LOPAZA-735815 format. One record per residue: x, y, z of N, C-alpha, C in turn; residue in one letter. Coordinates in steps of 0.02 Angstrom, whole numbers, padded with zeros to 5 digits, always signed. Atoms other than C-alpha are relative to their C-alpha. Layout:
// LOPAZA-735815
XYZXYZXYZA
...
//
This chain:
// LOPAZA-735815
-00006-00069+00024+04852+00881+07650-00069+00031-00005X
+00063-00036+00008+04717+01014+07645-00007+00026-00071X
+00010-00026+00067+04642+01058+07477-00070+00025-00010X
+00064-00030+00016+04501+01160+07402-00021-00021-00070X
+00028+00016+00065+04388+01109+07259-00024+00066-00032X
+00012-00065+00032+04378+01254+07136-00021-00011-00072X
+00018+00007+00071+04284+01266+06973+00036+00053-00041X
-00038-00044+00045+04353+01356+06821-00021+00073+00007X
+00023-00069-00006+04245+01511+06844+00027+00034+00063X
-00027-00029-00062+04303+01536+07024+00073+00016-00008X
-00071-00012+00010+04485+01520+06975+00011+00059-00048X
-00007-00055+00048+04464+01636+06826-00018+00067+00031X
+00020-00062-00032+04380+01765+06938+00041+00018+00061X
-00040-00014-00060+04511+01756+07076+00043+00062-00011X
-00036-00063+00005+04611+01912+07115+00057+00002+00050X
-00052-00018-00047+04770+01972+07196-00021+00066+00033X
+00016-00062-00036+04738+02102+07331+00054+00012+00053X
-00046-00018-00053+04844+02194+07459-00039+00010+00065X
+00033-00006-00065+04803+02193+07645+00050+00027+00051X
-00044-00026-00054+04886+02308+07773-00001-00044+00062X
+00003+00042-00059+04825+02193+07911+00038-00065-00010X
-00038+00061+00013+04897+02037+07829+00075+00015+00005X
-00071-00019-00006+05065+02127+07813+00018+00010+00073X
-00013-00012-00071+05052+02179+07996+00003-00065+00038X
-00001+00064-00035+05009+02005+08056+00062-00040-00018X
-00062+00034+00020+05154+01933+07955+00059+00029+00037X
-00054-00031-00039+05267+02059+08042-00004-00019+00073X
+00008+00025-00068+05195+02007+08210+00030-00070+00006X
-00030+00066-00001+05243+01828+08168+00076+00004-00001X
-00072-00008+00004+05418+01885+08123+00028+00024+00067X
-00022-00024-00066+05435+01980+08287-00003-00056+00051X
+00007+00056-00047+05372+01829+08383+00055-00052-00012X
-00051+00050+00018+05492+01713+08290+00070+00027+00015X
-00064-00031-00015+05638+01834+08303+00058-00024-00042X
-00053+00028+00042+05734+01745+08166-00007+00026-00071X
+00007-00029+00067+05769+01838+08003+00011-00051-00055X
-00009+00043+00059+05756+01755+07833+00051+00028-00049X
-00048-00032+00045+05872+01879+07746+00025+00063+00034X
-00029-00059-00032+05977+02034+07784-00049+00057+00012X
+00049-00052-00010+05830+02151+07761-00041-00011+00063X
+00036+00016-00061+05733+02062+07898+00045+00007+00062X
-00045-00007-00057+05887+02060+08009+00004+00073+00023X
-00004-00071-00018+05901+02249+08002-00066+00024+00031X
+00066-00020-00026+05713+02269+08032-00008-00025+00071X
+00005+00027-00068+05719+02155+08185+00045+00038+00048X
-00046-00038-00043+05868+02249+08254-00033+00065+00022X
+00032-00064-00016+05765+02409+08248-00062-00008+00043X
+00067+00003-00030+05599+02343+08313-00010-00054+00053X
+00010+00054-00048+05621+02185+08415+00006+00022+00073X
-00003-00021-00070+05678+02271+08576-00063+00034+00025X
+00061-00034-00020+05525+02383+08581-00059-00047+00006X
+00054+00049-00003+05408+02238+08544+00005-00042+00063X
-00008+00042-00059+05481+02130+08680-00013+00039+00064X
+00014-00041-00059+05474+02273+08804-00074+00008+00011X
+00072-00008-00006+05291+02297+08766-00032-00062+00029X
+00029+00062-00026+05251+02114+08797+00021-00013+00072X
-00022+00009-00069+05354+02111+08955-00044+00041+00048X
+00043-00043-00041+05246+02253+09020-00073-00023+00000X
+00069+00022+00007+05086+02161+08969-00001-00076-00007X
-00007+00073+00005+05101+01975+09013-00062-00035-00027X
+00060+00032+00027+04920+01937+08968+00002+00000-00076X
-00005-00003+00073+04945+01997+08790+00056-00044-00026X
-00055+00045+00019+05111+01904+08783-00025-00072-00003X
+00028+00067+00000+05019+01744+08829-00049-00010-00057X
+00047+00002+00056+04884+01784+08702+00036-00012-00066X
-00038+00008+00062+05014+01798+08563+00026-00072-00005X
-00027+00069+00002+05096+01632+08609-00055-00050-00014X
+00056+00046+00012+04927+01545+08614-00028+00009-00071X
+00031-00014+00065+04861+01630+08456+00040-00023-00059X
-00041+00024+00055+05009+01585+08348+00008-00076+00002X
+00009+00071-00006+04995+01408+08413+00060-00042-00020X
-00052+00048+00019+05095+01253+08372+00008-00003-00076X
-00002+00002+00073+05049+01244+08188-00063+00030-00030X
+00065-00024+00022+04882+01332+08177-00014+00068+00032X
+00012-00068-00025+04835+01516+08195-00072+00006+00023X
+00068-00013-00024+04685+01569+08298-00036+00042-00053X
+00035-00031+00056+04556+01618+08166-00015+00074+00010X
+00023-00069-00009+04499+01781+08245+00056+00050-00010X
-00057-00046+00010+04675+01854+08227+00011+00016-00074X
-00014-00008+00072+04673+01837+08036-00065+00002-00040X
+00061-00003+00041+04506+01894+07963+00018+00001-00074X
-00014+00006+00071+04497+01859+07778+00001+00069-00032X
-00005-00067+00030+04558+02012+07680-00057+00015-00048X
+00048-00025+00049+04438+02116+07578+00034+00055-00039X
-00034-00047+00044+04491+02221+07431-00010+00072+00023X
+00000-00072-00012+04536+02403+07468-00019+00020+00072X
+00012-00019-00070+04507+02396+07656+00062+00033+00028X
-00055-00030-00037+04614+02509+07764+00018-00044+00059X
-00018+00037-00060+04708+02442+07913-00052+00009+00054X
+00049-00013-00052+04583+02525+08028-00064-00040-00010X
+00060+00040+00014+04437+02439+07942+00013-00074+00013X
-00015+00071-00010+04525+02271+07948+00007-00017+00074X
-00011+00016-00071+04580+02280+08130-00065+00006+00040X
+00065-00005-00034+04403+02331+08178-00035-00068+00000X
+00031+00067+00002+04350+02156+08126+00032-00047+00052X
-00031+00037-00055+04477+02082+08247-00032+00020+00067X
+00028-00027-00062+04410+02194+08384-00072-00022+00011X
+00071+00017-00004+04231+02143+08344-00013-00074+00011X
+00010+00072-00011+04261+01957+08369-00034-00012+00068X
+00033+00017-00063+04151+01878+08503+00051-00030+00049X
-00048+00028-00048+04249+01840+08663-00001-00076+00005X
+00002+00073-00005+04186+01661+08671+00029-00033-00062X
-00029+00026+00062+04234+01635+08489+00076+00006+00002X
-00073-00009-00005+04409+01706+08522+00030-00054+00045X
-00027+00051-00045+04434+01587+08668-00002-00069-00033X
+00004+00064+00035+04375+01439+08563+00055-00007-00051X
-00054+00001+00050+04497+01484+08425+00068-00010+00032X
-00064+00009-00034+04639+01496+08550+00009-00072+00024X
-00005+00070-00021+04600+01323+08618+00023-00044-00059X
-00017+00040+00059+04611+01254+08441+00072+00014-00021X
-00069-00015+00020+04774+01345+08401+00050-00032+00047X
-00044+00033-00048+04850+01274+08560+00005-00075-00014X
+00002+00072+00012+04799+01097+08508+00028-00019-00068X
-00018+00018+00068+04844+01107+08324-00063-00010-00041X
+00058+00005+00044+04730+01080+08173-00045-00058+00018X
+00048+00054-00016+04572+00981+08213-00016-00041-00062X
+00016+00043+00057+04506+00841+08104-00061+00021-00039X
+00059-00023+00036+04351+00937+08052-00003+00075+00005X
+00004-00072+00006+04290+01114+08026+00019+00036+00064X
-00022-00036-00059+04378+01233+08143-00056+00041+00030X
+00051-00044-00026+04227+01344+08159-00053-00039+00039X
+00050+00039-00036+04118+01201+08221+00031-00043+00055X
-00031+00046-00046+04245+01102+08318+00005+00029+00070X
-00010-00020-00069+04252+01110+08507+00064-00031+00027X
-00062+00031-00020+04415+01013+08511+00050+00054+00018X
-00052-00047-00016+04561+01101+08592+00029-00012+00068X
-00031+00005-00065+04681+01109+08736-00033+00047+00049X
+00027-00047-00050+04626+01189+08900+00033+00068-00007X
-00025-00067+00006+04645+01377+08894+00033+00020+00066X
-00029-00024-00062+04767+01452+09020-00048+00046+00037X
+00048-00039-00040+04671+01532+09163+00004+00074-00014X
-00009-00072+00011+04745+01703+09124-00036+00024-00063X
+00034-00019+00062+04659+01700+08953-00076-00013+00003X
+00073+00010-00007+04486+01657+09020-00032+00067+00017X
+00023-00068-00010+04427+01836+08997-00032+00025-00065X
+00039-00025+00057+04320+01941+08879+00034+00054-00041X
-00032-00055+00036+04445+02073+08823+00054-00024-00049X
-00052+00026+00044+04551+01959+08712-00002+00032-00070X
+00000-00034+00065+04490+02033+08545+00028+00072+00004X
-00026-00068-00007+04526+02209+08609+00075+00001+00010X
-00072+00005-00010+04699+02158+08668+00036-00018-00065X
-00031+00019+00063+04738+02075+08503+00001+00058-00049X
+00003-00058+00045+04679+02227+08405+00050+00053+00022X
-00048-00049-00024+04785+02338+08517+00071-00017-00018X
-00068+00020+00018+04942+02237+08486+00011+00007-00075X
-00007-00007+00073+04912+02231+08298+00006+00074-00019X
-00005-00072+00013+04886+02419+08300+00069+00026+00018X
-00069-00019-00018+05052+02439+08391+00049-00021-00054X
-00047+00024+00051+05143+02331+08262-00008+00041-00064X
+00012-00041+00059+05061+02428+08120+00030+00069+00008X
-00020-00070-00010+05096+02600+08193+00076+00007+00006X
-00071-00008-00016+05274+02570+08252+00047-00033-00051X
-00048+00038+00041+05346+02446+08126-00019-00006-00073X
+00022+00010+00069+05243+02440+07966-00017+00065-00034X
+00023-00061+00032+05160+02606+07931+00056+00048-00020X
-00052-00047+00021+05323+02708+07930+00030-00015-00069X
-00025+00014+00067+05379+02616+07773-00052-00037-00043X
+00054+00034+00037+05210+02559+07707+00003+00016-00074X
-00002-00017+00071+05234+02653+07543+00050-00045-00037X
-00049+00044+00032+05391+02552+07505-00026-00072-00002X
+00027+00068-00002+05310+02390+07561-00054-00009-00052X
+00054+00005+00049+05158+02426+07453+00028-00006-00070X
-00030+00005+00067+05268+02453+07300+00028-00070-00012X
-00027+00068+00007+05355+02287+07331-00056-00050-00011X
+00056+00046+00007+05189+02197+07351-00034+00009-00067X
+00029-00012+00066+05118+02279+07196+00044-00030-00055X
-00045+00029+00050+05272+02225+07100-00007-00075-00003X
+00010+00073-00001+05245+02046+07156-00064-00018-00038X
+00064+00013+00035+05065+02054+07093+00010+00006-00075X
-00015-00007+00071+05129+02117+06925+00034-00063-00027X
-00037+00058+00023+05249+01971+06914-00045-00062-00003X
+00044+00059+00000+05118+01841+06962-00051+00003-00056X
+00049-00009+00053+04991+01913+06841+00032-00016-00068X
-00035+00015+00063+05120+01905+06701+00012-00075-00006X
-00012+00072+00001+05157+01725+06750-00063-00038-00021X
+00063+00030+00021+04973+01682+06729-00004+00002-00076X
+00003-00007+00072+04984+01749+06552+00048-00046-00037X
-00050+00042+00033+05140+01647+06514-00014-00074+00007X
+00004+00071-00013+05105+01480+06596-00065-00024+00029X
+00064+00020-00029+04927+01481+06662+00002-00001+00075X
+00006-00003-00072+04864+01471+06839+00039-00055+00036X
-00034+00056-00034+04944+01302+06879+00070+00019+00021X
-00069-00019-00016+05120+01373+06871+00002+00051+00056X
+00003-00051-00053+05071+01521+06980-00016-00031+00067X
+00021+00031-00064+04986+01415+07113+00055-00044+00029X
-00054+00042-00025+05131+01294+07124+00055+00042+00032X
-00055-00041-00025+05249+01440+07157-00019+00046+00057X
+00020-00047-00053+05146+01536+07285+00034-00016+00066X
-00032+00023-00062+05203+01435+07436+00031-00068-00016X
-00030+00063+00023+05324+01304+07368+00000-00053+00056X
+00004+00054-00047+05298+01137+07452-00066-00002+00039X
+00064-00003-00036+05128+01191+07522-00058+00008-00049X
+00053-00007+00050+05020+01258+07381+00020-00038-00064X
-00014+00039+00061+05004+01150+07226-00065-00013-00036X
+00059+00016+00040+04882+01129+07084+00000-00075-00012X
+00001+00073+00001+04831+00946+07097-00035-00028-00062X
+00041+00023+00055+04725+00939+06940-00071-00015+00023X
+00071+00015-00016+04540+00897+06931-00031+00055+00044X
+00028-00058-00036+04500+01073+06997+00015-00001+00075X
-00019+00004-00070+04592+01042+07161+00062+00042+00013X
-00056-00040-00021+04706+01168+07246+00022-00021+00070X
-00028+00015-00066+04816+01106+07388+00021+00066+00032X
-00015-00064-00033+04831+01247+07516+00046-00007+00059X
-00047+00011-00055+04931+01168+07657+00014-00075+00006X
-00020+00069-00008+05005+01006+07721-00039-00036+00054X
+00039+00030-00054+04877+00973+07858-00048-00053-00028X
+00051+00049+00018+04768+00818+07850-00068+00030+00018X
+00059-00040-00012+04606+00911+07829-00052-00014-00054X
+00050+00015+00052+04441+00875+07739-00001+00053-00054X
+00003-00048+00054+04427+00957+07568-00059+00048+00008X
+00053-00050-00002+04321+01114+07549-00022+00014-00072X
+00029-00020+00064+04207+01151+07402-00010+00075+00002X
+00005-00073-00002+04232+01336+07367-00022+00029-00068X
+00023-00025+00065+04164+01348+07189-00056+00051+00010X
+00049-00054-00006+04066+01509+07171+00018+00052+00052X
-00022-00048-00051+04156+01595+07315+00051+00048-00030X
-00053-00046+00019+04276+01742+07303+00066-00028+00024X
-00066+00028-00017+04456+01679+07298+00052+00055-00009X
-00048-00054-00001+04594+01801+07344+00070-00027+00014X
-00070+00015-00013+04784+01790+07340+00032+00064+00026X
-00022-00060-00037+04871+01909+07461+00074-00005+00015X
-00072+00003-00016+05060+01941+07461+00018+00038+00063X
-00030-00036-00057+05159+01991+07616+00076-00002-00010X
-00073-00001+00010+05344+02036+07627+00037-00048+00046X
-00036+00050-00041+05397+01925+07777-00010-00070-00028X
+00002+00069+00024+05433+01742+07741-00049-00041+00042X
+00051+00036-00036+05270+01669+07803-00061-00008-00046X
+00061+00007+00038+05095+01624+07744-00051-00040+00038X
+00054+00037-00032+04927+01554+07794-00061+00003-00046X
+00063-00005+00036+04749+01529+07731-00053+00024+00048X
+00056-00022-00041+04589+01608+07794-00063-00002-00042X
+00063+00002+00037+04406+01605+07750-00057+00028+00042X
+00065-00018-00029+04233+01674+07785-00051-00042-00038X
+00044+00046+00035+04121+01529+07742-00070+00031-00009X
-00024+00036+00059+04045+01514+07616+00023+00047-00056X
-00005-00051+00052+04084+01676+07525+00071+00020-00021X
-00065-00030+00015+04269+01719+07534+00056-00044+00029X
-00057+00040-00019+04433+01622+07541+00063+00035-00023X
-00062-00036+00017+04612+01686+07540+00060-00044+00014X
-00066+00029-00011+04788+01619+07522+00049+00057+00008X
-00049-00052-00014+04917+01732+07602+00069-00032-00010X
-00064+00030+00019+05093+01703+07535+00055+00052+00002X
-00057-00045-00001+05267+01777+07545+00020+00018-00071X
-00024-00019+00067+05319+01879+07394+00070-00027-00011X
-00057+00043+00016+05464+01799+07306+00065+00037-00007X
-00068-00017+00019+05650+01817+07295+00022+00070+00017X
-00030-00065-00010+05728+01985+07272-00050+00052+00024X
+00050-00048-00022+05564+02076+07302-00008-00001+00076X
+00008+00005-00072+05556+02011+07480+00057+00033+00037X
-00058-00029-00034+05731+02070+07523+00018+00066-00032X
-00015-00066+00026+05726+02254+07487+00062+00030+00032X
-00061-00023-00030+05882+02269+07594+00057+00003-00050X
-00047-00009+00053+05981+02245+07437+00052-00055-00007X
-00054+00046+00016+06122+02145+07359+00064+00039-00009X
-00064-00033+00010+06306+02181+07345+00010+00017-00073X
-00019-00021+00067+06354+02281+07191+00076+00001-00003X
-00073+00000+00004+06534+02242+07141+00026+00071-00010X
-00027-00068+00004+06639+02399+07165+00023+00017-00070X
-00025-00013+00067+06718+02379+06994-00057+00014-00048X
+00058-00010+00044+06547+02368+06911-00032+00068+00014X
+00026-00066-00018+06487+02521+07007+00042+00056-00029X
-00044-00051+00029+06639+02618+06949-00009+00006-00075X
+00008+00000+00072+06607+02567+06769-00066+00030-00022X
+00067-00019+00022+06419+02596+06758-00031+00055+00041X
+00035-00042-00049+06380+02704+06907-00038-00045+00047X
+00028+00046-00050+06313+02630+07068-00074-00015-00013X
+00071+00011+00009+06128+02654+07028-00014-00044-00060X
+00011+00041+00061+06139+02581+06853+00026-00071+00011X
-00027+00066-00015+06248+02437+06914-00049-00039+00045X
+00050+00032-00043+06116+02402+07047-00055-00032-00042X
+00052+00027+00043+05985+02379+06912+00024-00062-00036X
-00026+00057+00036+06096+02261+06814+00007-00061+00046X
-00008+00055-00048+06135+02156+06969-00066-00032+00017X
+00066+00026-00019+05951+02138+07011-00033-00041-00056X
+00033+00032+00057+05908+02073+06837+00025-00071-00013X
-00016+00071+00011+05969+01895+06866-00063-00041-00011X
+00064+00029+00019+05783+01854+06852-00042+00056-00029X
+00037-00053+00034+05657+01947+06744-00040+00043+00048X
+00037-00047-00041+05584+02103+06824-00028+00054-00046X
+00030-00055+00036+05469+02240+06762+00029+00066+00026X
-00022-00065-00023+05505+02425+06776-00029+00016+00068X
+00031-00015-00065+05382+02442+06919+00031-00041+00056X
-00034+00040-00050+05466+02299+07011+00068+00030+00018X
-00065-00030-00012+05636+02381+06991-00007+00064+00041X
+00013-00060-00040+05565+02544+07058-00013-00018+00072X
+00016+00021-00068+05496+02453+07208+00061-00024+00038X
-00057+00031-00035+05656+02359+07248+00056+00050+00011X
-00058-00045-00006+05784+02495+07215-00016+00065+00038X
+00017-00064-00030+05687+02644+07282+00015+00059-00046X
-00013-00052+00048+05741+02741+07127-00065+00021-00034X
+00059-00024+00035+05616+02846+07031-00011-00036-00066X
+00017+00033+00063+05525+02782+06878+00043+00026-00057X
-00040-00029+00054+05618+02903+06764+00072-00024+00002X
-00069+00022-00006+05787+02852+06833+00008-00072-00022X
-00004+00070+00020+05753+02667+06814-00008-00007-00076X
+00009+00003+00073+05690+02695+06637+00063+00020-00038X
-00063-00022+00033+05849+02790+06590+00054-00054+00006X
-00050+00052-00008+05959+02654+06663-00014-00059-00047X
+00018+00056+00043+05865+02520+06567+00015+00016-00073X
-00015-00018+00070+05882+02615+06403+00074-00005-00014X
-00072+00004+00010+06070+02630+06425+00023-00073-00001X
-00019+00070-00003+06086+02446+06472-00023-00038-00062X
+00024+00031+00062+05979+02395+06323+00045+00019-00059X
-00043-00023+00055+06083+02500+06203+00069-00033+00002X
-00066+00032-00007+06241+02420+06273-00003-00075-00008X
+00007+00072+00009+06171+02245+06247+00009-00040+00064X
-00009+00033-00064+06180+02205+06434-00065-00029+00028X
+00065+00027-00020+05994+02175+06457-00043-00007-00062X
+00049+00008+00053+05851+02119+06348-00070+00005+00030X
+00068-00006-00025+05664+02139+06361-00047-00043-00042X
+00052+00037+00035+05511+02039+06316-00067+00015+00034X
+00066-00015-00026+05325+02063+06338-00030-00063+00031X
+00036+00054-00033+05227+01954+06460-00068+00027+00020X
+00066-00030-00012+05042+01997+06452+00004+00075-00009X
-00002-00073+00004+05028+02182+06490+00066+00029+00023X
-00063-00023-00028+05201+02192+06568+00058-00011-00049X
-00063+00010+00035+05374+02212+06492+00051-00019+00052X
-00048+00026-00048+05504+02109+06583+00071+00007-00028X
-00069-00010+00018+05691+02146+06580+00043-00053+00034X
-00046+00048-00030+05831+02020+06610+00069+00010-00030X
-00068-00007+00024+06019+02011+06589+00012-00043-00061X
-00024+00040+00056+06094+01952+06426+00063-00038+00022X
-00061+00036-00015+06244+01837+06418+00057+00049+00013X
-00052-00050-00010+06355+01991+06403-00007+00033+00068X
+00012-00029-00065+06274+02068+06556+00020-00047+00056X
-00018+00050-00050+06299+01906+06652+00076-00003+00009X
-00074+00001-00003+06485+01904+06609+00025+00060+00038X
-00023-00061-00032+06503+02083+06667-00012-00003+00075X
+00014+00006-00072+06419+02049+06835+00046-00051+00032X
-00042+00052-00029+06515+01888+06863+00073+00021+00006X
-00070-00023-00003+06680+01978+06828+00014+00036+00065X
-00010-00035-00063+06652+02077+06986-00015-00041+00061X
+00019+00042-00057+06597+01932+07095+00061-00014+00043X
-00054+00014-00047+06701+01910+07250+00040+00062+00018X
-00035-00062-00017+06765+02090+07249-00042+00039+00049X
+00039-00041-00047+06715+02213+07385-00052+00040-00038X
+00054-00034+00034+06551+02297+07344-00037+00047+00045X
+00046-00042-00037+06420+02422+07397-00068-00033-00002X
+00066+00031-00003+06241+02380+07442-00045+00028-00053X
+00049-00021+00049+06108+02385+07308-00063+00021+00038X
+00058-00023-00038+05971+02493+07382-00031+00058-00036X
//
């Protein structure tokens, strides 16, 4: 397994940040994979996969670049520059475009071979590069494809995606306050990230020499597709990119029992259905698409009716269903419903 050595000051100074490029690259992976993780991704793929595939069919060199860059189990480094706080997509993708051609080809060789036994940036290990990729315009082609994915598939609903990602950050930050960093790190990428104790953070399952990152900037970056990776700019900046959790990732919605919608109103019933796990007001706004005032009014009514309860977690107030609310939701289970959106 790969792990990083982190001192207490580095962990205490770590931050959650948002990255338009990380979200775009995660969407590129989803398009390449073509397999949805939930109904929201299924609808998104239905809308965007045909256009993506048509673009690659018209550009076989870029299609080959994508297959090589996503690799067997290792991503070509130049495709995923380490996020920096408050960068725009244009600033981030400019760093992809600025990669040296020889460096891009070296990274592609490594991604084709899988993770090497020593530092990727120094290793010359790798499979032979296909002849069609022995060229100097690979960074420009990669930046062009990422720009296409951003422009056509991410930017049109970036405001919604950003709200979902911000809601995830709120939830993780509250979790730090409740259970400390160990609980948060174990849950970032279940089965991959894990706090090992003795200032060690497991970041993946690869057999890879440990890295001493004490004193560096450590970032945690959520994305909405079900994926994740790590990246770094030695020795100053390291990042763990992870999929935001549960209901936040699937903004496509859940079924609201018709009987519950008739009783409470569809929008209020949607809020109650979503509260099977604690959520903040901002998270509910992100997931439902309802305004802050509307969500606040629904929560007040549900609180007064004894269907939800609230508790403070750090700076956030989290709402969850009470036993009475659970009974009400379960009473409608199995009946035809409308989508919670």
